[in-house]
C-alpha positions in Angstrom: -2.7 -18.0 2.8 -0.1 -21.0 2.2 1.2 -23.0 5.1 4.9 -21.8 4.1 3.4 -18.1 4.3 2.0 -18.7 7.4 5.4 -19.9 9.0 7.2 -17.1 7.3 4.8 -14.1 8.7 5.3 -15.8 12.0 8.9 -16.0 12.0 9.0 -12.5 10.7 6.5 -10.9 13.5 8.6 -12.7 16.0 12.1 -11.6 14.7 11.1 -8.1 14.2 9.4 -7.6 17.5 12.6 -9.0 19.1 15.0 -6.8 16.9 13.2 -3.9 18.2 13.6 -5.4 21.8 9.6 -5.6 22.5 7.9 -8.0 24.4 4.7 -9.7 23.4 2.9 -8.0 26.2 4.5 -4.4 24.9 3.0 -5.4 21.2 -0.4 -6.5 22.9 -0.5 -3.2 24.2 0.1 -0.9 21.8 -1.7 -3.2 19.2 -4.8 -4.1 21.3 -4.3 -8.0 20.3 -4.0 -10.5 23.2 -0.7 -11.7 24.2 -2.2 -15.2 23.8 -3.1 -14.5 20.0 0.3 -12.9 19.3 2.0 -16.2 20.7 -0.4 -18.1 18.4 0.8 -15.9 15.4 4.5 -16.1 16.2 4.2 -20.1 16.4 2.3 -20.1 13.1 -0.6 -21.9 15.1 -2.9 -18.9 13.8 -3.8 -17.9 10.3 -4.1 -13.9 10.9 -6.9 -11.8 9.5 -5.9 -8.4 7.8 -7.2 -6.5 10.7 -4.9 -8.6 13.0 -1.9 -8.1 10.7 -2.6 -4.5 10.3 -2.7 -4.3 14.2 0.6 -6.2 14.2 2.3 -4.4 11.7 1.5 -1.0 12.9 2.6 -1.9 16.5 5.8 -3.2 15.0 6.4 0.3 12.8 5.9 -1.4 9.6 3.1 -1.4 6.9 1.0 -4.4 5.9 3.1 -4.6 2.5 6.4 -4.4 4.7 5.6 -7.1 6.8 4.5 -9.4 4.0 7.5 -8.6 1.9 9.9 -9.2 4.8 8.1 -12.8 4.9 8.6 -13.1 1.2 12.3 -12.3 1.4 14.3 -11.1 -1.3 14.2 -7.2 -2.0 14.3 -6.6 -6.1 13.8 -3.6 -8.2 11.2 -5.1 -10.7 7.7 -6.2 -9.7 6.2 -8.4 -12.2 2.1 -9.2 -11.8 2.8 -12.8 -11.8 5.2 -12.5 -9.1 3.9 -10.2 -6.8 2.7 -11.3 -3.2 -0.8 -11.4 -2.9 -2.5 -12.2 0.3 -6.1 -13.3 1.2 -8.0 -12.4 4.2 -9.2 -16.0 5.6 -12.2 -14.0 7.4 -13.2 -11.9 4.7 -12.4 -13.0 1.2 -10.1 -9.4 0.7 -7.4 -9.9 -1.7 -4.3 -7.7 -1.4 -1.8 -7.7 -4.0 1.5 -5.9 -3.0 2.4 -4.1 -6.5 5.6 -2.3 -5.5 8.9 -4.2 -5.5 9.7 -5.5 -1.8 11.7 -3.1 0.5 12.2 -0.6 -2.6 11.5 2.4 -1.0 9.6 4.4 1.4 6.6 4.6 -1.4 4.1 1.6 -1.7 1.3 0.5 -4.3 -0.9 -1.7 -3.0 -4.0 -3.3 -5.1 -7.1 -4.3 -3.1 -10.2 -6.3 -4.3 -12.8 -5.9 -1.5 -15.9 -8.5 -2.0 -19.3 -7.4 -2.0 -21.0 -6.9 1.2 -17.5 -7.1 2.9 -16.2 -4.5 5.8 -12.4 -4.4 7.0 -11.2 -2.5 9.8 -8.0 -0.8 10.9 -7.4 0.7 14.0 -5.8 4.4 14.0 -2.3 2.5 15.2 -1.9 1.1 11.7 -1.9 4.7 10.2 0.4 6.4 12.7 3.4 6.3 10.6 2.3 6.9 7.2 0.5 9.0 4.9 -1.9 7.2 2.6 -4.1 7.8 -0.7 -7.1 5.9 -1.9 -7.3 5.6 -5.9 -10.6 3.8 -6.7 -10.0 1.6 -9.8 -13.6 -0.1 -10.0 -16.9 -0.3 -8.1 -17.9 1.7 -4.8 -16.1 1.8 -1.7 -17.5 3.4 1.4 -14.4 4.6 3.3 -15.0 5.8 7.1 -12.3 7.7 8.7 -12.9 8.3 12.2 -16.1 10.3 11.9 -16.0 11.2 8.4 -18.0 8.9 5.8 -16.4 9.3 2.2 -18.3 7.6 -0.8 -15.7 6.7 -3.6 -16.3 5.8 -7.0 -14.1 4.8 -9.8 -11.3 7.4 -10.6 -11.9 9.3 -7.3 -8.5 9.8 -5.2 -8.5 10.4 -1.3 -5.7 11.9 0.6 -6.1 10.4 4.2 -5.9 12.8 7.2 -4.7 12.5 10.6 -4.5 8.9 11.9 -8.0 7.6 13.0 -9.8 4.3 13.1 -10.9 3.3 9.5 -13.3 0.9 7.9 -13.3 -0.2 4.1 -17.0 -1.3 3.1 -18.2 -2.7 -0.2 -22.0 -1.9 0.2 -22.9 -3.2 -3.2 -23.0 -6.5 -5.0 -20.1 -6.4 -7.0 -16.4 -6.3 -5.8 -14.6 -3.0 -6.1 -10.7 -2.3 -6.6 -8.5 0.2 -5.3 -5.1 0.9 -5.0 -3.3 2.4 -2.0 -0.4 4.7 -2.0 1.6 4.5 1.2 4.2 7.2 2.0 6.5 6.5 5.0 8.6 9.4 4.1 6.2 12.0 5.2 4.8 10.4 8.2 6.5 12.3 10.9 4.7 15.4 9.7 1.5 14.0 11.0 -0.1 14.1 14.3 -0.7 10.9 16.2 
């Protein structure tokens, strides 16, 4: 992640929190992230991981893509591959490409490449306001959704159930790639 994007994410988290009338303590309680870490993120002193950004974006009622798109600025209708925001988790090397034009609609497409032997966890909180599907592009993914374990291969598509703690695991020696489809419109029908 570039220093510019770190600074933009810091400002976006702080501004979004303030616009919603939330204190750092309130975001900490909902997200499970310490107040000290939230303050470091908001000051641009910490380079947040995918899991941390997932917790914060969920607490703010945003998808991770929305948070990054807000940090990147300008909404457009056409999202060319070379201009799509790409974010790499500094902890795992997980690469996330926001395919959809930023802020274009309640529907988002996100391409992910998960390195071999990598595991990325997201809390149920990150899924409380979205419906989500995972479509495997290549490789193998073990997706743990609460108590359920799904083994996904190229071409498989999984509709997520009610919000649950989830873990994306690449147990292989090759990267796996998948497309995540997020729909915020249908979210109110889901139980928390």
